[in-house]
N, CA, C and O atoms as a GROMACS GRO file, in nm:
protein
  368
    1MET      N    1   1.414  -4.563  -8.683
    1MET     CA    2   1.457  -4.626  -8.532
    1MET      C    3   1.456  -4.721  -8.504
    1MET      O    4   1.344  -4.754  -8.466
    2GLU      N    5   1.558  -4.832  -8.499
    2GLU     CA    6   1.531  -4.882  -8.347
    2GLU      C    7   1.539  -4.896  -8.204
    2GLU      O    8   1.617  -4.843  -8.125
    3ILE      N    9   1.439  -4.982  -8.183
    3ILE     CA   10   1.487  -4.854  -8.001
    3ILE      C   11   1.537  -5.030  -7.963
    3ILE      O   12   1.515  -5.141  -8.013
    4ASP      N   13   1.609  -4.978  -7.853
    4ASP     CA   14   1.714  -5.057  -7.755
    4ASP      C   15   1.576  -5.073  -7.617
    4ASP      O   16   1.526  -4.994  -7.538
    5VAL      N   17   1.556  -5.234  -7.652
    5VAL     CA   18   1.420  -5.220  -7.574
    5VAL      C   19   1.482  -5.261  -7.387
    5VAL      O   20   1.433  -5.227  -7.280
    6LYS      N   21   1.586  -5.333  -7.414
    6LYS     CA   22   1.654  -5.353  -7.292
    6LYS      C   23   1.713  -5.216  -7.204
    6LYS      O   24   1.732  -5.208  -7.083
    7LYS      N   25   1.737  -5.105  -7.316
    7LYS     CA   26   1.865  -5.042  -7.210
    7LYS      C   27   1.685  -4.893  -7.172
    7LYS      O   28   1.686  -4.797  -7.094
    8VAL      N   29   1.598  -4.927  -7.239
    8VAL     CA   30   1.416  -4.837  -7.236
    8VAL      C   31   1.453  -4.899  -7.133
    8VAL      O   32   1.544  -4.844  -7.070
    9ALA      N   33   1.394  -5.041  -7.074
    9ALA     CA   34   1.396  -5.137  -6.959
    9ALA      C   35   1.466  -5.099  -6.805
    9ALA      O   36   1.424  -5.097  -6.689
   10MET      N   37   1.577  -5.077  -6.865
   10MET     CA   38   1.691  -5.034  -6.766
   10MET      C   39   1.705  -4.931  -6.718
   10MET      O   40   1.750  -4.914  -6.605
   11LEU      N   41   1.659  -4.817  -6.815
   11LEU     CA   42   1.612  -4.686  -6.760
   11LEU      C   43   1.461  -4.591  -6.696
   11LEU      O   44   1.430  -4.483  -6.643
   12ALA      N   45   1.389  -4.748  -6.755
   12ALA     CA   46   1.310  -4.721  -6.591
   12ALA      C   47   1.236  -4.837  -6.498
   12ALA      O   48   1.130  -4.878  -6.450
   13ARG      N   49   1.410  -4.861  -6.518
   13ARG     CA   50   1.428  -4.989  -6.387
   13ARG      C   51   1.222  -5.100  -6.381
   13ARG      O   52   1.121  -5.108  -6.311
   14ILE      N   53   1.272  -5.148  -6.489
   14ILE     CA   54   1.202  -5.238  -6.528
   14ILE      C   55   1.275  -5.335  -6.573
   14ILE      O   56   1.357  -5.327  -6.664
   15ARG      N   57   1.236  -5.474  -6.482
   15ARG     CA   58   1.324  -5.621  -6.541
   15ARG      C   59   1.266  -5.684  -6.629
   15ARG      O   60   1.152  -5.723  -6.603
   16LEU      N   61   1.321  -5.712  -6.754
   16LEU     CA   62   1.259  -5.787  -6.836
   16LEU      C   63   1.282  -5.934  -6.920
   16LEU      O   64   1.395  -5.916  -6.966
   17THR      N   65   1.250  -6.032  -6.954
   17THR     CA   66   1.294  -6.058  -6.975
   17THR      C   67   1.327  -6.096  -7.118
   17THR      O   68   1.267  -6.019  -7.192
   18ASP      N   69   1.436  -6.230  -7.222
   18ASP     CA   70   1.515  -6.134  -7.337
   18ASP      C   71   1.328  -6.221  -7.388
   18ASP      O   72   1.387  -6.327  -7.365
   19ASP      N   73   1.218  -6.255  -7.419
   19ASP     CA   74   1.106  -6.324  -7.428
   19ASP      C   75   1.005  -6.143  -7.448
   19ASP      O   76   0.955  -6.084  -7.545
   20GLU      N   77   1.015  -6.117  -7.317
   20GLU     CA   78   0.899  -6.009  -7.304
   20GLU      C   79   1.026  -5.886  -7.413
   20GLU      O   80   0.986  -5.801  -7.492
   21ALA      N   81   1.163  -5.911  -7.384
   21ALA     CA   82   1.214  -5.711  -7.489
   21ALA      C   83   1.184  -5.776  -7.655
   21ALA      O   84   1.180  -5.695  -7.748
   22GLY      N   85   1.170  -5.893  -7.676
   22GLY     CA   86   1.155  -5.976  -7.769
   22GLY      C   87   1.000  -5.901  -7.870
   22GLY      O   88   0.968  -5.858  -7.980
   23GLU      N   89   0.942  -5.932  -7.717
   23GLU     CA   90   0.763  -5.830  -7.827
   23GLU      C   91   0.759  -5.766  -7.806
   23GLU      O   92   0.748  -5.717  -7.918
   24LEU      N   93   0.754  -5.640  -7.708
   24LEU     CA   94   0.777  -5.576  -7.680
   24LEU      C   95   0.855  -5.409  -7.776
   24LEU      O   96   0.818  -5.293  -7.786
   25GLY      N   97   0.968  -5.486  -7.823
   25GLY     CA   98   1.063  -5.375  -7.935
   25GLY      C   99   0.977  -5.371  -8.066
   25GLY      O  100   1.012  -5.276  -8.136
   26PRO      N  101   0.879  -5.441  -8.120
   26PRO     CA  102   0.798  -5.380  -8.240
   26PRO      C  103   0.716  -5.327  -8.185
   26PRO      O  104   0.733  -5.205  -8.195
   27GLN      N  105   0.632  -5.351  -8.129
   27GLN     CA  106   0.581  -5.254  -8.053
   27GLN      C  107   0.596  -5.127  -7.992
   27GLN      O  108   0.507  -5.042  -7.989
   28MET      N  109   0.701  -5.114  -7.946
   28MET     CA  110   0.746  -4.948  -7.845
   28MET      C  111   0.819  -4.874  -8.029
   28MET      O  112   0.827  -4.752  -8.042
   29ASN      N  113   0.865  -4.977  -8.159
   29ASN     CA  114   0.936  -4.990  -8.288
   29ASN      C  115   0.764  -4.856  -8.325
   29ASN      O  116   0.754  -4.740  -8.364
   30ASN      N  117   0.644  -4.990  -8.275
   30ASN     CA  118   0.526  -4.870  -8.386
   30ASN      C  119   0.479  -4.754  -8.387
   30ASN      O  120   0.454  -4.670  -8.474
   31ILE      N  121   0.460  -4.766  -8.184
   31ILE     CA  122   0.513  -4.612  -8.126
   31ILE      C  123   0.543  -4.500  -8.194
   31ILE      O  124   0.466  -4.427  -8.255
   32ILE      N  125   0.720  -4.485  -8.174
   32ILE     CA  126   0.781  -4.389  -8.190
   32ILE      C  127   0.774  -4.405  -8.348
   32ILE      O  128   0.782  -4.307  -8.422
   33GLY      N  129   0.764  -4.494  -8.380
   33GLY     CA  130   0.683  -4.441  -8.541
   33GLY      C  131   0.547  -4.350  -8.601
   33GLY      O  132   0.552  -4.281  -8.703
   34TYR      N  133   0.424  -4.367  -8.511
   34TYR     CA  134   0.399  -4.236  -8.510
   34TYR      C  135   0.344  -4.167  -8.463
   34TYR      O  136   0.243  -4.101  -8.487
   35VAL      N  137   0.465  -4.192  -8.325
   35VAL     CA  138   0.556  -4.008  -8.299
   35VAL      C  139   0.575  -3.971  -8.391
   35VAL      O  140   0.473  -3.911  -8.426
   36GLU      N  141   0.645  -3.966  -8.464
   36GLU     CA  142   0.658  -3.858  -8.605
   36GLU      C  143   0.647  -3.856  -8.678
   36GLU      O  144   0.697  -3.787  -8.766
   37GLN      N  145   0.518  -3.992  -8.680
   37GLN     CA  146   0.445  -3.969  -8.849
   37GLN      C  147   0.335  -3.847  -8.753
   37GLN      O  148   0.298  -3.769  -8.840
   38LEU      N  149   0.278  -3.807  -8.632
   38LEU     CA  150   0.249  -3.748  -8.615
   38LEU      C  151   0.325  -3.585  -8.610
   38LEU      O  152   0.271  -3.474  -8.610
   39ALA      N  153   0.441  -3.616  -8.607
   39ALA     CA  154   0.526  -3.467  -8.602
   39ALA      C  155   0.612  -3.419  -8.736
   39ALA      O  156   0.696  -3.329  -8.743
   40SER      N  157   0.561  -3.513  -8.844
   40SER     CA  158   0.583  -3.462  -8.938
   40SER      C  159   0.422  -3.320  -9.044
   40SER      O  160   0.446  -3.224  -9.116
   41VAL      N  161   0.315  -3.366  -9.010
   41VAL     CA  162   0.199  -3.302  -9.001
   41VAL      C  163   0.203  -3.125  -9.015
   41VAL      O  164   0.183  -3.028  -8.941
   42ASN      N  165   0.238  -3.151  -9.149
   42ASN     CA  166   0.229  -2.958  -9.119
   42ASN      C  167   0.116  -2.854  -9.063
   42ASN      O  168   0.030  -2.797  -9.130
   43THR      N  169   0.145  -2.842  -8.884
   43THR     CA  170   0.091  -2.752  -8.794
   43THR      C  171   0.111  -2.613  -8.859
   43THR      O  172   0.148  -2.532  -8.774
   44ASP      N  173   0.096  -2.549  -9.012
   44ASP     CA  174   0.135  -2.428  -8.997
   44ASP      C  175   0.030  -2.352  -9.033
   44ASP      O  176  -0.049  -2.399  -9.115
   45GLY      N  177   0.000  -2.180  -8.962
   45GLY     CA  178  -0.109  -2.137  -8.988
   45GLY      C  179  -0.235  -2.206  -8.857
   45GLY      O  180  -0.349  -2.159  -8.858
   46VAL      N  181  -0.189  -2.335  -8.735
   46VAL     CA  182  -0.318  -2.373  -8.652
   46VAL      C  183  -0.297  -2.256  -8.476
   46VAL      O  184  -0.208  -2.254  -8.391
   47GLU      N  185  -0.386  -2.201  -8.487
   47GLU     CA  186  -0.329  -2.206  -8.375
   47GLU      C  187  -0.336  -2.264  -8.282
   47GLU      O  188  -0.440  -2.328  -8.287
   48PRO      N  189  -0.269  -2.288  -8.164
   48PRO     CA  190  -0.274  -2.401  -8.023
   48PRO      C  191  -0.405  -2.391  -7.959
   48PRO      O  192  -0.457  -2.280  -7.946
   49THR      N  193  -0.477  -2.526  -7.905
   49THR     CA  194  -0.629  -2.488  -7.821
   49THR      C  195  -0.587  -2.565  -7.723
   49THR      O  196  -0.504  -2.655  -7.733
   50ALA      N  197  -0.658  -2.520  -7.600
   50ALA     CA  198  -0.660  -2.594  -7.513
   50ALA      C  199  -0.786  -2.739  -7.504
   50ALA      O  200  -0.767  -2.843  -7.441
   51HIS      N  201  -0.912  -2.705  -7.587
   51HIS     CA  202  -0.996  -2.769  -7.663
   51HIS      C  203  -1.050  -2.768  -7.777
   51HIS      O  204  -1.093  -2.659  -7.813
   52PRO      N  205  -1.065  -2.873  -7.860
   52PRO     CA  206  -1.152  -2.873  -8.047
   52PRO      C  207  -1.258  -2.835  -8.011
   52PRO      O  208  -1.296  -2.946  -7.972
   53HIS      N  209  -1.331  -2.779  -7.992
   53HIS     CA  210  -1.383  -2.649  -7.984
   53HIS      C  211  -1.425  -2.564  -7.937
   53HIS      O  212  -1.424  -2.569  -7.814
   54ASP      N  213  -1.512  -2.380  -8.030
   54ASP     CA  214  -1.506  -2.337  -7.942
   54ASP      C  215  -1.537  -2.266  -7.898
   54ASP      O  216  -1.539  -2.146  -7.924
   55VAL      N  217  -1.584  -2.348  -7.786
   55VAL     CA  218  -1.788  -2.316  -7.669
   55VAL      C  219  -1.637  -2.221  -7.564
   55VAL      O  220  -1.521  -2.184  -7.583
   56ALA      N  221  -1.759  -2.221  -7.432
   56ALA     CA  222  -1.682  -2.172  -7.354
   56ALA      C  223  -1.834  -2.246  -7.245
   56ALA      O  224  -1.952  -2.275  -7.263
   57LEU      N  225  -1.726  -2.251  -7.126
   57LEU     CA  226  -1.763  -2.381  -7.002
   57LEU      C  227  -1.835  -2.342  -6.929
   57LEU      O  228  -1.800  -2.225  -6.913
   58PRO      N  229  -1.943  -2.366  -6.849
   58PRO     CA  230  -2.067  -2.265  -6.780
   58PRO      C  231  -1.958  -2.255  -6.694
   58PRO      O  232  -1.853  -2.319  -6.702
   59GLN      N  233  -1.997  -2.147  -6.585
   59GLN     CA  234  -1.961  -2.137  -6.472
   59GLN      C  235  -2.050  -2.130  -6.391
   59GLN      O  236  -2.159  -2.110  -6.444
   60ARG      N  237  -2.054  -2.142  -6.219
   60ARG     CA  238  -2.113  -2.145  -6.131
   60ARG      C  239  -2.143  -1.968  -6.132
   60ARG      O  240  -2.091  -1.906  -6.225
   61ILE      N  241  -2.246  -1.867  -6.005
   61ILE     CA  242  -2.230  -1.784  -5.979
   61ILE      C  243  -2.138  -1.846  -5.890
   61ILE      O  244  -2.121  -1.967  -5.871
   62ASP      N  245  -2.029  -1.660  -5.791
   62ASP     CA  246  -1.964  -1.670  -5.727
   62ASP      C  247  -2.036  -1.623  -5.562
   62ASP      O  248  -2.043  -1.523  -5.492
   63VAL      N  249  -2.056  -1.686  -5.561
   63VAL     CA  250  -2.157  -1.698  -5.373
   63VAL      C  251  -2.117  -1.749  -5.243
   63VAL      O  252  -2.064  -1.860  -5.236
   64VAL      N  253  -2.134  -1.687  -5.154
   64VAL     CA  254  -2.045  -1.824  -5.030
   64VAL      C  255  -2.208  -1.824  -5.023
   64VAL      O  256  -2.310  -1.757  -5.037
   65THR      N  257  -2.120  -2.029  -4.970
   65THR     CA  258  -2.246  -2.118  -4.957
   65THR      C  259  -2.264  -2.114  -4.839
   65THR      O  260  -2.353  -2.044  -4.790
   66ASN      N  261  -2.169  -2.200  -4.755
   66ASN     CA  262  -2.103  -2.174  -4.671
   66ASN      C  263  -2.058  -2.110  -4.551
   66ASN      O  264  -1.942  -2.072  -4.540
   67THR      N  265  -2.169  -2.092  -4.435
   67THR     CA  266  -2.125  -1.949  -4.360
   67THR      C  267  -2.037  -2.038  -4.205
   67THR      O  268  -2.025  -2.160  -4.195
   68ASN      N  269  -1.989  -1.936  -4.106
   68ASN     CA  270  -1.858  -1.908  -4.014
   68ASN      C  271  -1.929  -2.024  -3.956
   68ASN      O  272  -2.047  -1.997  -3.975
   69ARG      N  273  -1.921  -2.136  -3.897
   69ARG     CA  274  -1.926  -2.234  -3.827
   69ARG      C  275  -1.860  -2.283  -3.701
   69ARG      O  276  -1.878  -2.384  -3.634
   70ARG      N  277  -1.729  -2.122  -3.681
   70ARG     CA  278  -1.645  -2.212  -3.622
   70ARG      C  279  -1.681  -2.225  -3.472
   70ARG      O  280  -1.639  -2.328  -3.417
   71GLU      N  281  -1.755  -2.132  -3.392
   71GLU     CA  282  -1.808  -2.138  -3.282
   71GLU      C  283  -1.865  -2.256  -3.232
   71GLU      O  284  -1.848  -2.331  -3.136
   72SER      N  285  -1.966  -2.245  -3.370
   72SER     CA  286  -2.026  -2.372  -3.319
   72SER      C  287  -2.003  -2.534  -3.348
   72SER      O  288  -2.080  -2.621  -3.307
   73LEU      N  289  -1.888  -2.560  -3.423
   73LEU     CA  290  -1.844  -2.659  -3.389
   73LEU      C  291  -1.648  -2.661  -3.342
   73LEU      O  292  -1.542  -2.712  -3.376
   74GLN      N  293  -1.702  -2.577  -3.257
   74GLN     CA  294  -1.535  -2.579  -3.159
   74GLN      C  295  -1.571  -2.600  -2.997
   74GLN      O  296  -1.489  -2.628  -2.909
   75SER      N  297  -1.721  -2.577  -2.978
   75SER     CA  298  -1.776  -2.586  -2.840
   75SER      C  299  -1.805  -2.676  -2.783
   75SER      O  300  -1.861  -2.658  -2.674
   76CYS      N  301  -1.777  -2.845  -2.841
   76CYS     CA  302  -1.751  -2.948  -2.725
   76CYS      C  303  -1.606  -2.966  -2.780
   76CYS      O  304  -1.585  -3.079  -2.826
   77ALA      N  305  -1.476  -2.856  -2.786
   77ALA     CA  306  -1.382  -2.849  -2.707
   77ALA      C  307  -1.306  -2.791  -2.603
   77ALA      O  308  -1.293  -2.673  -2.570
   78PRO      N  309  -1.238  -2.944  -2.536
   78PRO     CA  310  -1.190  -2.833  -2.402
   78PRO      C  311  -1.110  -2.794  -2.424
   78PRO      O  312  -1.022  -2.810  -2.339
   79LYS      N  313  -1.067  -2.705  -2.562
   79LYS     CA  314  -1.009  -2.550  -2.448
   79LYS      C  315  -0.948  -2.544  -2.612
   79LYS      O  316  -0.902  -2.626  -2.691
   80ILE      N  317  -0.978  -2.376  -2.611
   80ILE     CA  318  -1.002  -2.353  -2.726
   80ILE      C  319  -0.905  -2.186  -2.688
   80ILE      O  320  -0.918  -2.131  -2.578
   81GLU      N  321  -0.789  -2.112  -2.827
   81GLU     CA  322  -0.784  -1.973  -2.804
   81GLU      C  323  -0.727  -1.945  -2.906
   81GLU      O  324  -0.654  -2.008  -2.983
   82SER      N  325  -0.774  -1.818  -2.899
   82SER     CA  326  -0.748  -1.728  -3.035
   82SER      C  327  -0.853  -1.794  -3.147
   82SER      O  328  -0.833  -1.759  -3.263
   83GLY      N  329  -0.959  -1.883  -3.123
   83GLY     CA  330  -1.039  -1.944  -3.195
   83GLY      C  331  -0.921  -2.081  -3.276
   83GLY      O  332  -0.942  -2.128  -3.388
   84LEU      N  333  -0.833  -2.112  -3.209
   84LEU     CA  334  -0.768  -2.232  -3.200
   84LEU      C  335  -0.798  -2.361  -3.138
   84LEU      O  336  -0.876  -2.349  -3.043
   85TYR      N  337  -0.761  -2.480  -3.161
   85TYR     CA  338  -0.776  -2.564  -3.065
   85TYR      C  339  -0.668  -2.607  -2.992
   85TYR      O  340  -0.584  -2.669  -3.056
   86VAL      N  341  -0.647  -2.589  -2.868
   86VAL     CA  342  -0.539  -2.581  -2.777
   86VAL      C  343  -0.537  -2.789  -2.770
   86VAL      O  344  -0.619  -2.880  -2.769
   87VAL      N  345  -0.384  -2.771  -2.765
   87VAL     CA  346  -0.368  -2.923  -2.751
   87VAL      C  347  -0.282  -2.972  -2.654
   87VAL      O  348  -0.194  -2.885  -2.651
   88PRO      N  349  -0.244  -3.079  -2.550
   88PRO     CA  350  -0.117  -3.055  -2.478
   88PRO      C  351   0.030  -3.049  -2.538
   88PRO      O  352   0.048  -3.162  -2.494
   89LYS      N  353   0.129  -3.025  -2.588
   89LYS     CA  354   0.222  -3.054  -2.617
   89LYS      C  355   0.258  -3.213  -2.642
   89LYS      O  356   0.184  -3.271  -2.564
   90VAL      N  357   0.323  -3.297  -2.703
   90VAL     CA  358   0.406  -3.430  -2.761
   90VAL      C  359   0.487  -3.450  -2.807
   90VAL      O  360   0.502  -3.554  -2.870
   91ILE      N  361   0.584  -3.350  -2.796
   91ILE     CA  362   0.739  -3.371  -2.890
   91ILE      C  363   0.786  -3.209  -2.768
   91ILE      O  364   0.742  -3.095  -2.784
   92GLU      N  365   0.866  -3.248  -2.677
   92GLU     CA  366   0.997  -3.138  -2.629
   92GLU      C  367   1.056  -3.090  -2.678
   92GLU      O  368   1.140  -3.019  -2.622
   0.00000   0.00000   0.00000
C-alpha cells in the first residue's frame, strides 16, 4: 500500500515541502506495513488484557485523612453565608 503523503499532510493540516514529502513517504509506508503485519497475527484463543502480567496492583486503605476545615479556612473571609463565600456582584 502506497501512502499519498501530500493528502495525509493536507488532512492533518500540515504544510510539507516536496522534499519533506519524499522523505516521509517511505517512513509512512514502513509504519503501515508494520501495522498490517501486526493485524495478520493470529490471536485466536488469546484473551484481551489490560496488563501483560497477571498481577494485582496494591491498593491503599480507604481512610479519610483530611478533616473538614471549612470554618478555619473561612475565618478570614469578609462575608460568608451558609458556608459559602459571598462576593460582590460584578456582572449585571
